[in-house]
N, C-alpha and C positions, 0 to 999 in steps of 0.2 A: 504493500500500500504506500510506503514511503517513496518508492520508485515512481509510482503512478502520480503521487501528490507533487513530486518535484520534476515532473516530466518536462515542462517548458524550460525550467532553469537548467536542467542537465543538457538539453539540446542547445541552449544558448551558450553555455560554457564550452561545450564541445565544438561549436562552430567558431568560437573565438580563437581556437588554436592556430588557425590559418593566419592570424594577425602577427604571429611571431616568426622570426627567422628559423629555418629548419635546424640550424646548429644550436639553437637556444631552447632550453627546457624551462618553461615558465613555472613558477611556484604558485600553488593554490592552497589557501588555508580554508578549511571547513570548520566552522564554529558550531559546537553542539550537534555533532553529526550522528549521535545515537549509535546504532550498530553499523553505520557506514554503508547501508544498502544503496542509498542514492549515489554515494561516492564510488561505489563499485562500477557504476555505469559511466563515470567520468573518464575521459581518455587518459590512458597512461602516458601520453605525451607530456602531461603535467607531472611535476613532483608534488605529490599530494600530502599535505600535513593536516592532521585532525586534532581538534580539541574537544574533549568529552569528559565532564566531571564524574559521570557514573562509571564505576570501575568495571562492572560486568559488560556494559555496552562498549566501553573503550577497548576491552580485550577482543570482542567480536570485530570491532571496526579495524583493529590492527591488521586484519587479513586483507583489507581493501585500500589502505593508504600506505604511503612510504614511511610515515612517521606519525606517532600518536602521542598526545600529552593528556594524561589523566588529571585534569585540573580545570578550573574556570579560566576564561581568557584574561581576566584581570590579574590572575596570579602567575600566568606563564611568562617566563623571561625569554624574550626573543629580540633579535636586533631590529632596529627601526628600518623602514623602507625595504623590507625583506620579501614581500609578496606582490605578485602581479594581479591576483584575483583573491578576493575574500568572499566566501559563500556563507551566509547566515540564514538558514532556512527555518523560519518559525522559532526563533530563539529570543529576539528582543522583547517579546511580550512577557517572557519569564524572568527578565533581568531586573534586579532591584534598583540599579543605578544606570539607566540607559545612556546618560551623558558620559560616564566613565567608560562604558562599553564602546560607544561610537568613537570616542577620543582614542582609545587603544587601537581600534581597527584602523583609524586614520593614520596613526603612527606606524603601523605595520605595513601599510600599502606603499608601494613605490609611487612616485609622482606619475600621474596618468593611469594608475592602477584602477581596477574595476571592482566595485562592490555590488554584490547581488544579495539583496535583503528582502526576504518574504515575511509577511506577518498578517495578522487579522486586521480587518478594517472595522473599527468599533463604532463608526458612524456611517455605515452603509445603509442602503435603502431598507434592507431587512431589519436592521437594528431599530430604525425609526418606526417600522410597522409593528414589530413584536415587543419592543421595550424590554422588560425584564425576562421575557421568554426568548430573547435572542440567544441562539444556541451557544455562541462563543462565550457568553457571560457565565455559563455553567461551570467553567473550569476555574477553580480557585487559584490556580498557579498563574493565571493571566493577571499580571500586576502592573505592567507598563503598557497602557492602552493608547493607540494612535488611530487617527483618521488618515485618509489619504492626504488631506491638506496639511495636517499637523506634522505628519512624517516628512513630507516634502520640505516644509519649513525647518524642521529639526535637522535634516541632513544638510541643507544649505547653510544653516547656522554653524555647523561644525566642519565646513570645508569641502563639501561635496557638491558636484554639479549633477543634477538629476537628468539623465538622458532619456529615460523611457519608464513608463509605469504599465504593468500588465495586471489585468484582473481575470485570471484563469477561471473559466466556468464552462462556457459553451462547448469546449473541446474535451471536457472531462466526462467521466462516467456519471457524475452527479447531475448533469443536464439530461433529465429523463422525465417521462410523463408522470411518474409517481411523485417526484419532488415538486413538479409544477402544480399538481393538484393539491399538494399539501399547503400551498400558498393560500388556499381558500379556508384553511383551518386555523383561524386566528387565535384560538384558545390553546393550541399545542405549541411545542417548542419549534422554532423556525427551522425550515429545511435549508439545505445549502442553496445559495442563490448568487447571482452575479453581483460582484462588488464587495462581497464579504471577505474575500481573500485577495491580497495584493502583493505584487513583487516589484520592488524598485531596483532599477539598473542605474548605477551612478558612477561617476568618475571622481 
């Protein structure tokens, strides 16, 4: 399911490999990669580094990346300007201090490096329609909440240029008749819908 969930991001990362000289192996940092199942599908043309605080997950992920750190990104000691790409897939909403988080990512990226950051959109159309029954609010670990507007401003405030924003839905398995019909059930928890998930591609 993680591979399906990160399908667009994986395809984008793999397509970016052509931007680098053949003699150069770009470095990719994946933050909070879980068991590394999405990273398994990322091209081995990248030197893949993972950060995962969960010990069991990091041991599984070590099979799919070149280097793994069992820690949080704030605690990992790495040289500045080390990475060409940072991939943070549905991590920032679980971070206590998103400012420290994004500043650390900024310091680790090389000038012109790419950030691919996916998270929930807590002010999507579905959130306005369902209020407290918005499905994403049911997870108590979601503690840093962004809208598409506030995340854009946040990234710009901390040194990033936003190149593109994707709202994956119509090309996913969640775009189906069953979920569309659930939109008529206002008393239930909201179904997956366009705009509730967003991915920012930034430089």
